[in-house]
Structure formats: structure tokens, C-alpha cells
N, C-alpha and C positions, 0 to 999 in steps of 0.2 A: 758849809756850802747851802746857799737856797736851792731849793727845788725849782726846777725849770716849770715855767707856766706854757701848758699847753692851750693852743689858740683855736679854737672851734671855728672851722670854716663854715660860713654860711652856704646854704646851697642858694643858686640864682633863680629867683623867681620866675616860674613857667605861666604864662597866662593861661586861664582855662579857657579852652575852646567853649564857644556857646553851642547849646544843644543843637543839633541838626532836625529842627522840627519843619516839617510840612502839614499845615492845618487844613484838614478836609472839613469842608461845610457845605451842604447842601440842602434843600428841602424837598419834599415829596407832596405834591398836591393830590389829596383824596378826596373823591367825589362820587355820591351813590343816592339814588332816589329812595324815598319811602313813601310807597304809594298806598293809599286807602281805597278799597274798592269791594265789589261783591261779586260772587259768580265767575271768579277768574278764568275757569276751565269750560265755561259754554263756548260751544266752537265758534258761535259769531263774534265773541269778544277777542279783539285784536291786542290786549294789554299785556298779555304775556309775552308774546311775540315781539312786539315793540320794545317792551323791557331789555330783553335779551338783545335787541338790535340797536341799543341806545346809543351806541358810539357811531353809527351809521356806516357799519361794515359791508353791508347790504348782502350777506351771505347765509348760508345755510348753518345752522347751530347744532352741534353735537350736545346732548344733554342726558344726564341719568338723573332719575328721581329717588328719593329716600323718604319714606312715609314712616311716621310714628304709627306703631301697631294700634294703639288706642285710637287714634284717627282712623285707620282703615276699619275698624270695629263700628266706629260711630257714623262711618259714611263709607259702607261696603262697595259702593259704585264708583269710588275716587278712582282707583287704578284704571279701571275702564274707561272712565272720562277723561283721564290724561292721554291714554292711547288714542282716543277719538279726536281729541283735540290736537295732537301733533299729527295725526292721518288729516285732518282739515287744514293744516298748514304745512305741505310738505315741502314747499320752498323755503320756508324759514326754519323749520325743526326737523331734526334728526333723532329720534329716540334709541339712544346706544343701547338699552337694555330694557326689558319690561320693568314698571316701577317695583322698586324693592321695599319690602316692611322691616322695619328694625325695632328692637324694644325701646319703650317710651319710659318716661320718667327718670328719676335720678339714676336708676338701674343702667341706662344707657352711658352715664359718665363714670361709671365703677369699672376698672378691670380695662385690660388694653384689646380684648378680643373683637369688639366692636371696631375700634379704631383700625385694627389690622385688616379686619373685614372691607371696609372701605376703601382703604388703601390698595389692597389686592384687586378690588373691583375696578378701582380706578387704572390699574396697570393693565388689567386682564382686557380691558376694554381699549386700551391705548388712547385713553383721553389725554390732551395736551393741555398746555396752560390757557388756552383760550376756550376751551370745552367749558361746559357749564354743569355745576352738580346744583340741584335744585332739593332744598332740605324743607319737607313739609311735617312740622310738629311742634310740640311744646319746646320751651327754652333748653331743656336737656338734650334732647335730640337736635337742635340746633347747634349746641355747643360741641357735642361728640363730632358730628358731622362737619362743622365748621373747623375744628381743629384737626382731623385727618386731612381734610381739603386744604388747609393753610401748610400743610408740610409735605405734601406729594407735589414734586416738581418745584417746591417753594412756593406754591399756590396756586390753585384753579380758580376760576372764577365761581363765587357762591352766590346763588340766589335763595336767600331765606323766606319762607312763607309761614309765618308763626300762626298758630291755631289755637293759642290760649289768650286771655286777657294779659297775662304777666308777661309772656312773649312779644305781643303785639306793642304793648306800652312801655316795654323796658328790656328786657333780655334780648330780644330780636332785632331791635333796632340800632345797637350800639356796635363798638368796634372791636370787642372781647370774646374769646370762647375759652372754655376751662374744662378740665377734668378733675373727678375727685382722686384724691391719693394721699397716702402717709396720714390718714385720718383727718383730713382736711378738705374743705369744698373748696374746689378751683384751685388745688395746689398746683396743677400743671395747666398751661395753656398759653395762647399766643394772642397778640393784637393782630389782627386781620380783618379791615374792613371788608363788608361783603360787597359784590358787584350790585346788588339790589334787595331791597325789602319788599314784599307785598303783602299788605295786611288785609285779608280777605276776612269781613267781618262774618260771612255765613257760616263760617266754622264754628263760631261763639255759641251758636243756637244749641248745639248738641253738648255742650260742656257740663260735666258734673257740677254741682252747686259749690264745692271746694274750688274748683278751677276757675269758676264763673267769678267768683269774688275774690279770689287770690289777688288778681293784678289791681285791685282797688287800694290795697295796702300800699303798693309802689306808688299809685296815685297821690294818697295822703303823703308818703314819705317827701315826695317832691315838691307837694302844695305848702307842707309846713315850713321848708326853708327856703321856698322860692317864690311863692305865687297865692298871697292871701285871697285874691278873688276866686281862685281855685278851690282853695281850701272851702270857702263859704258855699261854693257849687257843691263839692262833694258833701259837705254837712246837709245840704238842703235836698239832697238827691237819694239819699240813703234808703227811703222806702222804695222809691223807683228802682235802684240797683237789686235790692232784695226780691224786687217782685219781677227781676229779670227784664226790664224794659230795655230793649236793643238800642233804640234811640239814644237812651241817655248813656248805655256803655259805650257807644260809638265815640260819644263826646268826651267822655273820660279817657279812652284809649288815644283819640287823636291828640288833645291837650297834653296827657301825660308823655306820650312820644316825643311832641314838640320840645317840651322842657328838657327832656334827657339829650335831645340831639343838640339843642341850643347849648346847653352846658359843655357837651362835647365839642362843640365848634368853637366856643368863645372862652374856655377856662384857660387856653394856653398850654394846656398839658393833657392832651387827648389819650394820650399812650401811658399816662400815670407814672412820669419818672420822678415827682415829687412825693411827698410824704402824705399828702391830704386825699382824700377820696369823698368827696361831699355826697355823691350820689349813693353811699352807703350808709346813710344816717339810720341809725337803729339796727344795721346788719352785724355789728361785732358779736353781739349777742344771739342774733336772730340765726345767723348761720351756725352757731355753737348749738342751739336747740335742734336744729335739723339733724345735726350730726349725733348728738346724744340720743335723739328718737330714732336713729337708725333710718331716717328719711320718711319716718311715718307722718311727721308733721312737715305740712307743704311750705314751700319757700314763702309764699305770701302770708302764710299763718305765722310762721316763724318772723316775717319782718315785721308784722302787726305786732307781735309781743314785744320785739326789740325797739320798736317805735314807742311803745307805751313805757317801758322801762327808761330810756333815754329822755322821753319828755319829763316822767317824774324827776329824774335827776337834773335836767333844766331848770325844773321848778324849784327844787331845793337850791339850785346855784343862783336863783333869782335871775335867770335869763329869761323865763315866760313866768307868768302869773298863774294865780290858782284857777282862775276863770278860764284862762286859755288852756291849761292842762286839763281842765274838766270837759272843754269842747273836743279835744283831741281824742279823749278817752271814750267820750260819747258819740263822736263822729264814727270811731272804729266800729264800736260795738253795734250802734246802730244799722251798721252795713252788714252786720253778722260775722265779722272778724274778732278773734280772741285777742284779749290781752293779760292772758294768765294761761300757763301749763306748769303741772308739778315739776317737769325738770328744772325750772328756775330754782328751786331749793334742793337739788341734788347736791351732796358734797362729797370731795374727795376724801382720801385717808387722811389727810392733815387737817381736816375741817373747813377747808375753803370751799366757796361755791364753785362749783365746776364750770359756770358759765364765765368766769372771769378768765379762765384759760383761753377764751375767745380773744381777750385783748392781745395776748401774746402772738396768736395766730394772725390777727388783724395787722400788727405792726410790723410781723415778718414779711407777710405778703406785700405789703407797701415798701418797707424799708424806711430807714432814718428813724426820726422820733415817733413815738405814737401820737396819732392825730385822730381825734374824734370828732367829728360835726355835731352840735347840737343847734336847736332853735334859738336865736335871739329874737324873742318875740314871734308871732305867726307871719311867715313869708320872708323872713331873713336868718341867717345862721351866722355861728361863730365856731371856732375851732379849740378846743381844748387838747392838752398834751398829758394831762394826768387824769384818772378815774379813781376817785376815793370809795375804796372796797366798801366803807361803812356806809355810804350813802348808797351803793347797789343793794348791800342787805336791807336797807331801809325801804328802797323800792319794792324789792322782792317782797318783803313783809305787807307793804300796802297792797300790792297786786294779788297777793294771795288773800288777805282779807276782803277785797272788794272785787276783784276779777272776775269769779263766777256770778256774783249777784249782777254784774254790769252786762254780762252777754244775753 
């Protein structure tokens, strides 16, 4: 007797329902002025009040001022001048509290206590989202106050008044803020465009030599990858910059700031959703040097060393010639910027150069694939997705042999 065959019944096919998707899409227009001026808090100068009232609201504005302690030491009358200015413009300004001094330098960005203090002050003063926080200081103070301001009520109106060359031509004019955490520079932060930026060049006159020349490194950075004429100007102006010619530094600050602003506006990625960050040319190692030094190496000095390192790498990759590399190194050193630090040769337990860890931090900070900007001739750039550790070793050896002699 043959076995009965069982017939499998096929299930009727059920059409899959299309996903129920409502696609949200909108754009938000950002606009803010970057003003170049002198003596902003002279009582007869209407610039500050006009800047706060740029939306034409025609009302009295509540404002609280935070001042970098280093700035208060260099300008001991500043707090009183701000009070006098507000008293001279009572219909436009209400000083919500006496100007508040806060720690400056990279210490402002380490630890959460300064952020909590700013948040508490904003809350205790009952400032609302249309009130103003004015931050006066170097890039670190602008970063910390900007971060705190951006997360209270999801953002108050921030007016930045940068006081260093580096803050006026780079850190203070962009759309980011950041805090140091987890052993990394700017590990925490937000994208939060300011309400306005006021670059008062009178603050530059009292800068220490390191802070005066530090911003020139950022000028070289952007010139090397974007503007050959500006690069030529920087090289030709080296002696004037070392001699602290105010008029020359003002030109450097304006052009460098404009190039940064142009990139933010035209790159198509102002909030860095992609994997490339051209304005951080030289910074993967520069940031790492800052961290390894415990921030005794200034940001501008770290950036200069990183630019020298990456420029050597670009030369070895035949992206720039030997003459162009020599001009970059000479330009930096003629201005008084370093191209060597012994931290470049520090090694971890496994024998690897510790600066190479900066590549991992850099990739994580951006996301996606590693993308490093290098010069492709002076005034143009290219991007690479791999860095050869052997060539970095070679660059470090070259800078060790020649760096001290060049400065």
C-alpha cells in the first residue's frame, strides 16, 4: 500500500502595506552681523545699542555681561565703563546685573561648574529667550558662555565680543561652541549661531605676545587652503606682525574672519553633518598637542605646529612642492610661531606616537570616514582618508631636526 502524499497548502499572499511616512522638511535661515569697530563702550558710540536692536523691536533690552578675568585685569575700568554705557542709554538697555568676571583660558571649558554658574545666573535673573547675554573674552570664555546660553530655554540671544586675535578671526565668528571633556578638546558642544559678533580691536592692544600672534596661525591655515594672495600678504607682513603693528593685525583679522564666514555660508554644511572639516587643517595634531601639554601650549601655537606637520606630509605626497613647503615654514616662524614641540615625539606604551591618537578623536568628532584636509598647492585644498603613520614619523623627525633652528 503506497503512502499517501500530503499536499502542502500555500498561504495566500498578503500585500505588504507601504510604510506610513510623513516626510518633514524645512529650512531655517540664520543671519548675524560681524562688526569691526573700536572703543565700543564709549558712551557716545551707538554701535552696541544699535546691534542689540537690529531686529527693529524698538524696546528696552535686558542684558547680562560676562567678562574674561584676563580682560578685567588688562582693562580694570571695563566693568565701570559698561555700567556707564548702559546708564547713558537707559531707553535701550537694562543692565540685569553688574558685569560678572569669570575664569578665562582653557580652564573655562574644563568642568561643569562654570556652565552651571551661568545657567543659575540666567535663571535667577529671570532672563527670557529674548534677553541678551554678552560674552567678552577669548575663545574659551566665548565657548563656555555660548554653550550655557544655548541650552537654557533652548537658547538666549548671545552677543560675542572677542578680545584675542584668534577669537576675532576664527573662534568667535563661527556657529559652534564647545567644552573639553573625556580627555578631548570640544568633546561637548552645540551648533548655535550668535545674535551678533562685535570685534573691538582696542582689546588687542593689551594682549600678551603669545595671544597677539596666536591668531596668525589661523590666518595661515585658511590662507594656505583658500587664498594665495592672503598667504603672500601674511608672509610679507611677518615683521610688522612681530612688531605689533595694529593696522596690519586689523587687516589680518578682517580677512581671516571673512574667509571663515564665507566658508560657513557657502560650504553647504555649516553644521558639519558630513565628514569633512576643511577649516580644521592642521588641527588633528594641533588639538592633540594642546591636550598632551595640559593646555600649556596655546591653541594658535598648537595649530601652527599641526600646520607644519601636515604641510610636510602634503609635500611628501607631492601635493605641494618643496619651495611651497619652505615658504609655509618660513612664514610661520618669521611671525614668531612654533613649528616644533617635544610632545610630537612622545610615545605610548606600544611605541606609537601619541599624536596619532588625534586621528581617532578627529574621526569620532566628525563621524563617518576619516577626512583630513591638506593643501593641494597654495590656495587650494584636497581631502585624504588615510594618514600614513610612517610619513608622520618622518615629518616629526624633520621638524625635530630643523624646527628649533627655524624659530
